[in-house]
N, C-alpha and C positions, 0 to 999 in steps of 0.2 A: 808811396801812394797807399792810403789806408784801405783795407778790405771791408766793404760793407758786409756786415754779419747779420743774418736773420736769426730769430730767436733759437732755432735749432742748430745753428752753426752754418758754416759756408755750404752752399749748394752748387753742385755741378750739373751741367747739361751737355749733351754731345749730339751733334747732327751727324748721322752716319747710317750705315746699313746694319740693322740690329743683329743680323745673323753673322756678321763679320768678326773675325778674331781681333781686329784692331779695336773695335768697340768693346769687346769682352776684356781685352787686356787693359784698356784704359779704365773700365769699370772696376776691375779687380784692384788696380792701383789706388783708385779713390776709396774703395771699401777698406783697403789695408790701413788707411789712416784712421779708421773708426767712424768715418762719415758714411751716410747712406750712398748707395750707388747712384750714378748720374741719371737724370731724366734723359731718355733716348728719344730723339726726334728723327724719324726715318726720312731718308732722302725722297722716298716715294711720296710721302705725305707732303713734304715741302714742295715738290714739283706739281703734285695734283692740286694742292690748295693754294699754290702760288705764294708761299711764304710761311713764316712761323714767327712767333713772338716769345720773348724771354723776360722774366722778371728782372728788375734792376739789380738784384743781388745774385743772380745766377751767373756762375762762371762758365762760359760757353766755349766748347771746343768744336771746331769744324773738322770732321774726319773725311777720309777719302770716299767718294761716291763709286769707286771701282769695285769690280768683282760681283756686281749684281746685274744680271741680264736685263731686268725690267728698267732699272735706272739708266743703264746704258742705252736702251731703246728710246727712252724718253728724252735723253740728252742728244743722242747721235742720230736718231731717226731711222735706224736700221733694225731689222729683226734678228740679225746675226751678230752677236757681240764679238765674234772672232775676226770680223772684217777690220782692216786697217784704215780704210778711207772714212772720212766724215769727222776728222778731228777738229776742223774749224767750226762745224756746227756744234760739236760737243762743247767747245770752248765758249761759244756764244751762249749756249744754254746754261752752262755751269756758272759763268760770271753773272748772268742775269739772275740766276737763283740765289747767289750770294747776296745780291742787293735787296732781296725780299726778306732777309732775316733781320729782325728788329729787336733792339734792346739787349740787355745782359752785359756782362763784363767779358769782352771778347778776347780770346787768346790767339785769334787768327784774323788778320785784317783783310777785307775784301780787295782793297787796292793792292796790297802785297801779293795776294793770291793771283790776281789778274796778271801781274808782271811775271810771277814765278811760272805761270803756265803759258807764257809767250817767250820762247827761247831767244828770239831776236831782241826783245825789250830787256829781258833779264841780262843777257850778255852785254848789252850796251850800258846798263846801269852798273854792272860790276866793273867794266872797263873804265868808265868815267870815274869810279871811286878808287882806281888804282889797284884793283884786285887782278892778279895775273890770270888771264884767260887765253885760250887758243885764238889765234888770229882769225877774223871772220870778215868777209866782204858783205854780209847781209844783216848785221845787227844795227839796231837804232833806226831812227826816222829816215836817215839818208842811206840806209842799206840798199844794196843792189837787189832788184826784183829777180825772182827765179820763177820763170813761167814754164820751165820744163828742162829736159836733159840738155838741149842746145845751150841754154843759159848756163847750166852747170859747167859744161865743157869750156865755154868761153871764159867764165870766171876762173877756172882752173888754170887756163893759159895766162890770163891777164895777171893773176896774183901768184903765178909760179907755185901752184899747189898740186903737185902730181898725186898726193895722197890727202884725202880729206874725208870728213864725215858729212853725210847728207842726212838732216834730221827734220821730221815734221815739226813745224813751229810750235804746235800745241800737243805734241805727243808725250808719252810717258812709257815706262817699262821697256824701253828700247823698241817700242812699236814703230815700225816703218823706218828705223835707222839703217843706213847703209854705210859701211866703211869701204870707200872706193880707192883703189890704187891703180895707177897707170904706169906704163914703162915698156919700152921695146915694142911699141905698137900694139900692146895688149892692154886689156882692162879686166879688172876683177872687182866684184862687189861682194862683201860678206854681210849677211843680214839674217834676221829671223823671219823675213817676209816670204811667204809661200805664194808664188805666182801661179794661179790656177789656169786651166786651159781656156776658160772663158775670159781671161784677163783680170779677174777679181783678185784682190790682194788679201791675204789672210795672215794673222799672227800665228806663228808656229813655235813650238817648244824646241825645235831643232834648228840650229844655226846652219845655214847653207851658203854656198858660193855660186855666183853667177859669173861665167866667163864670156858670155855673149853680150856685146854692147847693145844689141837689140833688146834683150831682156831687161838690162839695166835701164835703158831708155823708157821702156814700157812702164816699169815701176815708178820711176821718177816723174814721168809725165802724168801718171795717174794720181800721184800725191801732190803735185804742184798746186792744184787749185785750193788745197787746204793751207798753203803757205809752207815754205821750206827755209831752213836755216843751214848755212854751210860753215864748217869749222876746219881749220888746218888740223891734220892728224899729228898729234904730239906723240913721238915714240916713247912708250912707257918704260919705266924701270921694270925689272923682272925679279921673280922669286922662284927658285928651283925650275928655271927654264920657262916659266909662264908669265905672261904680261900681268902686271899688278897695279891696282889702284886702291883707293880707300873710300869708304862711306863714313863720314864723320858727322855725328849728330851734335848740333849746337843748341843748348837750352838756355834761355835768358842770357844770351850773349857769350856763353862759355862752352867750349868743346867738352862734352861729357862722355861720349861713347865713340868708339871707332872699330871698324872691322875691315880687314884686308880682303879684297876680292881678286882671285887669280883665274886666268883662262888661257887656253891655247889659241883662242880667237881674239879679235879686237873687242868683242862684246863680253864684258866681265860679269854681267848680271847673273846672280846665282840661280835664278829660275831658268836661265838659258844654258845651264851646264857649268857656270863658273863655280869655283870652290873657295872656301874661306882659307886665307893664308895665315901666316904667323906674324902677329903684330910685334912681338918682341924682336923678331928677326928684322922687321922693317926699321924699328928704332935703332938697332945696331948698325944697319946699313947706312942710315942717314948720318949717324954720328961718325961712322968710319969714313964717310965722304967729306967730313969737315963741316957738315951742316948741323942744325939743332932741331930735334923733334918738336920742341916748343914753337919753332918758327913755322913749321908746317901746320900745327894747330892754329897758330895765329892767323894764317892765311884764311882758314875756314871761318874763324871768328870775324875777320874783316868782311868776308862775303856775307855772313849772316847779319852784320851790322847795317847792311843796305836795306834791311827789312825790319826796322826796329819795333814795329807794331805786331809782330808775329813771334810767339814764344819759342817755337821749336822748328828747326830746319835741318834737313839732311844734305850735307855738302859732299859732292863727288870730287875728290881730290886726285889729280893725275900727276904722280911723281915722274919726272922726266928721267931718261937714262942717266945713270950716275948718282941719282938720289939727291942731288944738290939743289934742284929747282922743282917747283910744283905749280900746277895750274888748276884752276877751278873749272871743271867741265860742266857741272850742273849744280843748281841749288833746288832742292826738292821740298815742296810744301808738306808732303806726306812721307818723308823719308826716314821715319822712326821705327819701322817694323823690324826690330832686331831682337827676336825673342831670346830670353835668358842671358842676354849680354849685359854685364854689369859695368859700372862707370869706370873711367880711366883713373889711375892713381893721381891724387892731387886735384881732381876735378870737382870735388864736393859731392859727387854722385856715386862714390864707392859703395858697392853693395846694392845699388839701385838699378833696375832696368830703365829703359828710356821713358816708360810711362810713369813710373814712380818718381823719376827725376822731374818730369814736367808737373806732376801734381804738387810736389814739394815746392817747386819754384812758383807755381801759381798761388799757393797759400802764403808764401813769403811776400810776394809783391806781384800781383797779377798784371798782365799786360793792360795798358790803358785802353779805354773803349775805342773802337774803330772810328775812323772818320765817317761822316755821314754817308750815308750810304749810296731664234731658231736654236735647236739643241746643239750643244758643242760638237764640233767635228773632232774625231780622234787625232791627238797630237797637235791640235790647234789650241791656241791660248787666248782666253779672254783677259786682256791686260788689267792688272790691278795697278793703281796709281802709285808710282814711286816705290816699287819693291826694290830690294837690293840685288 
């Protein structure tokens, strides 16, 4: 596809929060090519003015609306950005805002983003495409409804899932996610949710465990109205005694960057205390198990191929115990925030960070136009979308 070139050369624009480092890092990558920095369209302006327009030759990147309390208030309808509840309203507002963006050469498709931010729809799409995913009774149009904790317990029994993840259908950054395990008449949920005395749910930077079924039921019941997605808990491979998974960035269909995340809890997100692991050690473990590293990357590329109108995706890959098999846990629209990480050998992005790789890919062959269209509490966390 030929790139429309204005007299001054290609022009970039980005819809994002101007103060956010995501926008700054992308702008730096654009300027590093010798081009002017991108025109920045603030999410607050898009939401207030109910839309934004772009010139036919502008290459448009949609960036995360996260980490901005005003944007979160406008999308979620709450004054406290650390609250967990309200993800369904956020999703409705975000997808509606995407449909108000007009023109430009789009690097992110609104239809793709709508699926990516609905875990049930995304899981069903991956499964239908033959991408290995954890078993789920809730994905797709025929998925079982989850109206509260009683439904979760019934589905656990029916599907023989004594250990599972309960996820808000439209959540990100592990917000509201519970890793639930049962056995011996006991129940435990590991989560970053802080259950306040008044019953409110807050995002916390501290992972905690709830051993009272009553507390778990209160959390699940409060989140159920926003929509819930259930997944079988896949026992992960480990590195140095810590559970390990990978965030793999796929740009223009090719796996370009990867980071290992390790944790002593089921939640490996780095902002929740996870630590970066050794990628070379993962490759050695995979090959020692008789598998191929390239096959793991190919699983991520297959997942990304389900969203062909979006240039860059972050795939959360869950290697199973023994390193011979892997499952896709999430596909993230804004999963490229990996500062200073350079490309994988042989990826074509050697020496480039994730943003430079995207700018280079956009200049080579941009994505086709999209189809028609309260102060923070200490130790509580305003979720950014798809951090690692």
